[in-house]
C-alpha positions in Angstrom: 70.2 199.1 239.7 68.6 197.1 236.9 68.8 193.4 236.9 67.3 190.3 235.3 65.5 188.5 238.1 63.9 185.0 238.4 62.1 183.6 241.4 61.3 180.1 240.0 62.9 177.7 237.6 61.5 177.4 234.1 61.6 178.8 230.6 63.0 182.2 229.7 59.5 183.5 230.3 60.2 183.6 234.1 62.9 186.2 233.6 61.9 189.8 234.6 63.7 193.2 234.4 63.5 194.7 237.9 65.2 197.4 240.0 67.1 195.8 242.9 69.5 197.0 245.6 73.1 197.6 244.5 75.4 195.1 246.3 78.2 196.1 248.6 81.6 194.3 248.7 82.5 192.4 251.8 85.9 191.2 253.0 88.0 190.0 250.1 85.3 191.0 247.5 85.3 193.5 244.7 82.3 195.5 243.4 82.2 195.4 239.6 80.3 197.7 237.2 79.3 195.1 234.6 79.9 196.1 231.0 79.3 192.7 229.2 78.1 189.2 230.0 77.1 186.1 228.0 74.3 183.6 227.8 75.7 180.1 227.6 74.7 176.5 228.2 75.6 176.7 231.9 73.1 179.6 232.3 70.4 177.7 230.5 70.9 174.7 232.8 70.8 177.1 235.8 67.6 178.7 234.5 65.7 175.4 234.3 67.7 173.5 237.1 68.3 170.6 234.8 69.5 168.0 235.4 67.6 167.8 238.7 70.8 167.3 240.7 71.6 170.9 240.1 68.9 171.9 242.6 71.1 170.7 245.4 73.5 173.5 244.5 71.1 176.2 243.2 68.1 175.7 245.6 65.9 172.7 245.9 62.5 174.3 245.3 63.4 177.8 244.1 66.7 179.6 243.2 68.8 180.7 246.1 70.2 183.6 244.0 67.5 185.6 242.2 69.9 187.0 239.5 71.4 184.6 236.9 74.6 185.0 234.9 77.9 183.2 235.1 80.3 185.3 233.1 81.2 189.0 233.0 83.6 191.7 232.1 83.6 195.2 233.7 85.3 197.7 235.9 86.2 197.5 239.6 84.4 200.4 241.3 85.0 199.5 245.0 87.0 197.0 247.0 86.3 195.3 250.2 88.5 194.9 253.2 91.7 192.9 252.6 91.7 193.2 248.8 95.2 193.8 247.5 95.2 192.1 244.1 92.7 194.5 242.5 92.2 198.2 242.6 89.5 200.7 241.6 89.5 201.2 237.9 90.9 197.8 237.0 89.2 196.1 234.0 88.3 192.6 235.0 86.6 189.5 233.7 85.5 186.3 235.3 83.3 183.2 235.4 81.6 181.0 238.0 79.3 178.1 237.0 77.6 178.3 240.4 76.1 181.7 239.4 77.8 185.1 239.7 74.6 187.2 239.2 76.1 189.0 236.2 72.8 189.9 234.6 72.8 193.1 236.7 74.5 196.5 236.4 76.7 195.7 239.4 78.0 192.4 241.0 80.3 191.4 243.8 82.8 188.6 243.4 85.4 187.1 245.8 89.0 187.7 244.6 89.8 184.0 245.1 87.2 183.0 242.6 87.6 182.8 238.8 88.3 186.5 238.2 91.3 188.3 236.7 92.3 191.5 235.1 91.2 191.6 231.5 93.7 190.5 228.8 95.4 193.1 226.8 93.8 193.7 223.4 90.4 192.4 224.4 87.4 194.7 224.7 84.5 194.1 227.2 82.4 192.2 224.8 85.1 189.8 223.9 86.2 189.3 227.5 82.6 188.9 228.7 82.0 185.9 226.3 85.1 183.8 226.3 85.6 181.9 229.5 82.7 179.5 230.0 83.4 177.5 226.8 87.2 177.7 227.3 86.9 176.5 230.9 84.9 173.4 230.0 87.2 172.8 227.0 90.3 172.9 229.1 88.8 170.5 231.6 88.1 168.0 228.9 91.7 168.2 227.6 93.4 168.1 231.0 91.7 164.7 231.7 94.0 163.0 229.2 97.7 163.0 228.5 97.6 164.7 225.1 100.8 164.3 223.0 101.8 166.3 220.0 100.3 165.1 216.8 97.7 162.8 218.3 94.4 162.6 216.4 91.4 164.1 218.1 87.8 164.3 216.8 85.7 167.2 218.2 81.9 166.9 217.7 80.1 170.2 218.0 83.2 172.2 217.0 81.4 175.4 216.2 79.7 175.9 219.6 81.0 177.8 222.7 82.8 174.8 224.1 83.7 173.5 220.6 85.4 176.6 219.3 87.4 176.8 222.5 88.3 173.1 222.3 89.6 173.4 218.8 91.7 176.4 219.7 93.2 174.7 222.8 93.9 171.5 220.8 95.7 173.6 218.2 97.8 175.2 221.0 98.8 171.8 222.2 99.7 170.7 218.6 97.0 168.0 218.2 95.8 166.8 214.8 92.1 167.9 214.8 89.1 166.6 213.0 86.1 168.9 213.6 82.4 168.1 213.2 80.1 171.0 212.4 77.5 172.3 210.0 78.1 173.7 206.5 78.1 177.4 207.4 80.9 177.0 210.0 83.4 174.9 208.1 85.7 177.8 207.2 85.4 179.1 210.8 86.6 175.9 212.4 89.4 175.5 209.8 90.6 179.0 210.8 90.6 178.0 214.4 92.9 175.0 213.8 91.0 172.0 212.4 93.0 170.0 209.8 89.9 168.1 208.6 86.2 169.0 208.9 83.1 166.7 208.7 79.8 168.3 207.8 77.3 166.5 209.9 74.4 167.7 207.7 75.9 165.7 204.8 77.5 162.7 206.5 77.4 160.7 209.8 80.6 161.4 211.6 80.3 158.2 213.6 80.9 156.3 210.4 84.2 158.1 209.6 86.8 155.4 208.7 89.6 157.2 210.6 90.8 156.1 214.0 91.3 158.6 216.8 93.2 158.7 220.1 90.4 160.8 221.6 86.8 161.8 220.7 85.4 164.9 222.4 81.7 165.5 222.2 81.4 169.2 223.2 77.6 169.3 222.7 76.7 166.0 224.3 74.7 164.8 221.3 76.4 161.5 220.8 77.1 158.5 223.0 80.1 156.3 223.7 78.2 153.4 222.1 78.0 155.3 218.8 81.6 156.6 218.9 83.5 153.6 220.2 84.3 152.4 216.7 86.1 155.7 216.1 88.6 155.1 218.9 92.0 153.4 218.7 92.6 150.7 221.3 93.1 152.5 224.6 91.4 155.6 223.1 89.3 157.9 225.3 85.8 159.3 224.8 84.8 162.4 226.7 81.4 164.2 226.6 80.4 167.6 228.0 77.1 166.0 229.2 76.1 163.2 231.5 74.7 161.2 228.6 71.5 159.1 228.7 70.7 157.9 232.2 74.0 159.5 233.3 75.9 156.7 231.5 79.1 158.7 231.1 79.6 158.8 234.9 79.0 155.0 235.1 81.4 154.3 232.3 84.1 156.6 233.7 83.8 154.6 237.0 84.2 151.4 235.2 87.2 152.9 233.3 88.8 153.8 236.6 88.3 150.4 238.1 89.3 148.2 235.1 91.6 150.6 233.1 89.1 150.6 230.3 85.7 149.3 229.2 85.9 145.5 229.5 86.0 143.7 226.1 86.7 146.9 224.1 90.4 146.9 223.8 90.9 149.2 226.8 88.8 152.0 225.3 87.9 154.5 228.1 85.2 157.0 229.0 86.3 159.9 231.3 84.0 162.6 232.8 85.3 166.1 232.8 84.4 167.4 236.3 85.9 170.9 236.2 86.7 172.3 239.7 89.5 174.8 239.1 88.0 177.8 237.4 90.8 180.2 238.4 93.3 178.1 236.6 91.2 178.2 233.4 90.8 182.0 233.6 94.5 182.6 233.9 95.3 180.1 231.1 92.9 181.8 228.7 94.2 185.2 229.6 97.7 184.1 228.8 96.7 182.6 225.4 94.7 185.6 224.4 97.6 187.9 225.1 99.9 185.5 223.0 97.4 185.8 220.1 96.5 182.1 220.4 92.9 182.3 221.5 90.0 184.5 220.4 86.4 185.0 221.4 83.9 183.8 218.8 80.6 185.8 219.1 77.5 184.9 217.2 74.9 187.4 218.4 74.7 190.3 220.8 71.7 191.4 222.9 71.1 194.3 225.4 70.5 193.4 229.1 66.7 194.0 228.7 66.6 191.3 226.0 68.3 188.5 228.0 65.2 186.3 227.7 65.5 186.4 223.9 69.1 185.5 224.1 68.2 182.4 226.2 65.6 181.4 223.6 68.2 181.6 220.9 70.8 179.7 222.9 68.3 176.9 223.8 67.8 176.2 220.1 71.2 174.6 220.1 72.4 176.3 216.9 74.6 179.1 218.1 78.1 179.6 216.7 80.5 180.3 219.5 79.1 182.6 222.1 76.1 184.9 222.7 77.0 188.3 224.2 75.1 190.6 226.5 76.1 194.3 226.3 75.2 196.8 228.9 74.1 200.3 227.9 75.9 202.3 230.6 
C-alpha cells in the first residue's frame, strides 16, 4: 500500500511517498481503508517533535511510528479477534493525537480508542477533518463551569480549534466575541459569534469589554496581555504552553491559591485533553443534531501531504485542511 513515511524529525521535506506492508488487525482492532484524513497542528508538532517533551512519547531520537497522521475517515474492511462494536462495511472516523498513521491507504486502530461510526449526513472528507480541533476545543471548555450567557472571547476563532470552539460555545449558549482576520468575519458570525474583532485592524487585548473567560485557540497571546480582559475570578486558557511553558506554571499557582495572587482571583488553566473517545462521541452527536459542521479550507491528495504541511505551518488556514485518497 502507499503511505507517507518519515524516518527523522524535521520539515515537510523529510516526508516521502513509499510502498509499505499493509497492516493486519490484532485482537480488538479494526482494519480501515482510509478515504480521507487531515493535516492539523497536532500533525505539524508530531512531524517536528516540538516542543521537545513530545520526543518522550514519539521517540527520543527518531519516530517510533514511520507513518504520520492523527485523524481519518474510512471503511472497516476487516476485524480482529474480539471485535463486536464494528463490522466489515461500517463507515468510521477517528482521532488520536499520539499518531494513528492515517497517511496510508490502510490503518489499524483499537476499538477502545477515539473511533466511532461516522455521523449521518457527513461524507468522508467532512468526517476526516472535524475531530482534532473539536477535541481540543471541548477540552478547553470542560475545564471551566460555563453558564448560559457568560461572556467568552475566542482568539484565533477561524482556525481548526477556533471554529470548533465557537460552535461548541454556541451550543452551550455562551455570549461569544471572536477574534479573526477580515476575510473570516462572516464565517465566524455564521458559527455563532455575537461580536467579531478584526485583529488586522485593532488590538483585541485593548478591548474595553470584560469577559468571564478568554480562550486563545492559537496560542499567540499570553496571560499577561489578556489579564485586563478578564473579570475578577475570570479564567484564561491557551491551547499552547506559552513562553517558557508559563501556562503550566500559572495553572499550578491557580490550583494552589485559587487564582493568581494579587489579580482579583484571575486564573490560568491548562487544557490537558486525555479523553478522546468522549470528544468523538460528543461531536458525532452534535453533527447529527445539525449543531456542528466541518470547516474545510483546502484539500490535497495523499501524494501532496508535504504541501499540505507547508500550508498549515504558515498559520493562516481557515478551519481544517483535508487529505483525500484516490481509491
